[in-house]
N, C-alpha and C positions, 0 to 999 in steps of 0.2 A: 570859781574863776578859771577860765580856760586860757591856755597859751595858744594863740592863733598866729600863724604865719600867712601873710598875704603876698602872693607871687604875681606881680603885674607884668604885662608884656603884650605885644601884638599877637603872638602865637600864630604866625602867618607862614606855614602852619605850625601847630604844636608838634613836637617830635620826642624821640626817646630821651634825649639829653635833658629836656625840661622835666620829665618825670623822674629821672635819676636824681637831679638836683633837689627836687621837692622831697624825695624819700630820704636823702642824706641829711638835708637840713632839718627835716622833721625829727630824725633820730638823734642828731647831735645836739639840737636845741631843746629836745624834750617837748616838742609841740604836740598838742592834742589834735590839731588838724591844720591842713594847708588849704587856703582858699585861692584858687586861680582867678585873676581879674584880667580878662581880655580888654584891651583898650578900645574905647568906642571911636574916638576921632583923634588918633595920634598926631600931635602937632609937628613932629619932625620927620614924618615918614612920607614917602612918595606914593604915586598911584598904584604901586604894586600890591598895596595892602587890600586884601579882600574885604567885602562888607562885613560889618561887625557881627551880624547874626550868623553868618556862615562860620566865622572863626569861633564864635561861642558854641555852636553846635559841635564843631570838631573837638573842642576842649571837653565838652560833656561826654563825647564818645570815648576820648582818650582815657578818662578817669573812671569809666565804668568798671565796677568790681573793686575799686579802691575806696573803701568807706571813709578813710582818713582824709581823702581829697574831696574838695567841694569846688564849685565855681560860682562866681557872682557876676551879675550884669550891671553892677553899680555904675560903671563908666558908660556902658552902652545905652543906658536909660537916658543919659543927658545928651542934649544937642550941642553942648559946648565942647571945646577942645578937652582932651583927656590929660589934664595936668595932675601929676602925682600928688603935689602938695594939696590940691583941693580934694582929691580922693581920700587922702589920709585924714584930713580934717573932718570929712563926713563919716569915715569909718570909726573915728574916736567917739562920735556921737551915737552911732549905731551899737557899738560894743563898749559902753562906758565902764563896765565892771570886769573886763577881760584884759589880759596882758597881750599886747599886740606887737608884731614884728613885721618889717617890710623886707622882702627878699629881692636882691638884685645881683646881677653879675658884676664882676670887677670892672669890666669895660664901661658899665653904666656909671660907676663911681667916678671914673676918670672923666667922663663926659659931663658929669653933674654941674660943675661951675660954669660950663660953657653953654649948654643948651637947656638945662632944667629950669623951670620957673621957680625962682627962690634960691637957686643954686644950692650950696652946701647948707643953707639955713634949714632945708627940709630935714636934715639929720637931727635937728633939735625937737622935732615933733613926735618921733617914734623911734624905737631901737631898730637899726638897720642891720641885716645879716648880709654880708657881701661874700658871694661865692667866687672863689679864686681857683681857676684851673691850674694844675701843676705847671710851673714854668712861667706863669703870667706875672709880669713885673709891675708891682705897685709902688716902686720907689719914687715915682713922680708925684705921689700923693703926699701932702704935708703930714707930718707925724701927728699934729693936733687933730687932724681929720680922722686918721686911722684909729686914734684912741677912742673915737666916738662910735665905732662900728665893731661888730663881731665878724671876724674872718673865718669862713669855713672853706677849707681847701678840698677840692675834688681831685683825686689822684690821677684820673685819666687826662690825657692830652688830646682828647677827642676834638676833631675840627667840625663836628656836626653843627650846622646852623640852618635856620630857616632860609637864609639867602642861598646857601649851597643846594638845599632841597629844591627850591624854586627853579634854580638854574638847571638842575638835573632833569626836572620834569619838563622844562621847556625844550630840552634836547631829546626827550623821549626815553630817558634812562630810568631804571628801576630804583625806587626808594624804599623797597620793602624792608630792608635791614635798618632803616633809619627812623621809621615811624611805627606806631602800633598798627597791627593788622587792620583794625577798624578804620584808621585814618587813611591808610593806603587805599582801602576799598572805597571810602567816601570820596576821596580826591579823584579816583578813576571814574567812579559812577557819575560824578557831576562835571567831569572834564576840567577840573581846576588847574590853574597855572600853566595852561598850554600856551605855547608861543603864538602871539597874535601876528597874523599876516598884514 
């Protein structure tokens, strides 16, 4: 039986903080592997999201040389909206004999009752690992909900985000320190995230 962590997100684009989170969670939870799941058709995102195949390709590039990291196209294969609750139900059928975990950021836990399909009921399907950056306040989450999840604190107060990276690229600024070298090269080669006239 393996211990597998699933890390879902738009990864638009994937950046260094995503990889750091995956490494820390893998170590602290004793996971055998972490599988990144780029969303296929995110229901709550706007038109800034690149097509799913491009984002999948970037994740593959970012985890090259990290044998403990894998990527799944489970959401991209479907034409339906990428609802986490449906993905988890499918993963439990694909990995019936393994111990599964779902990795999210603390901000997603706060959003869960508002915009997630199924709300906090999703927490009853699979153990959730919630990544909390240092200084991030979870006091607005009910105690009975916090008891259902495992909190992993990331000591850095890094403000790196995909939104910030897209904004920097639109302004022609360098993102070399925020993403893996292969991702910076891929984005530049394909002219991604440039400001549209």
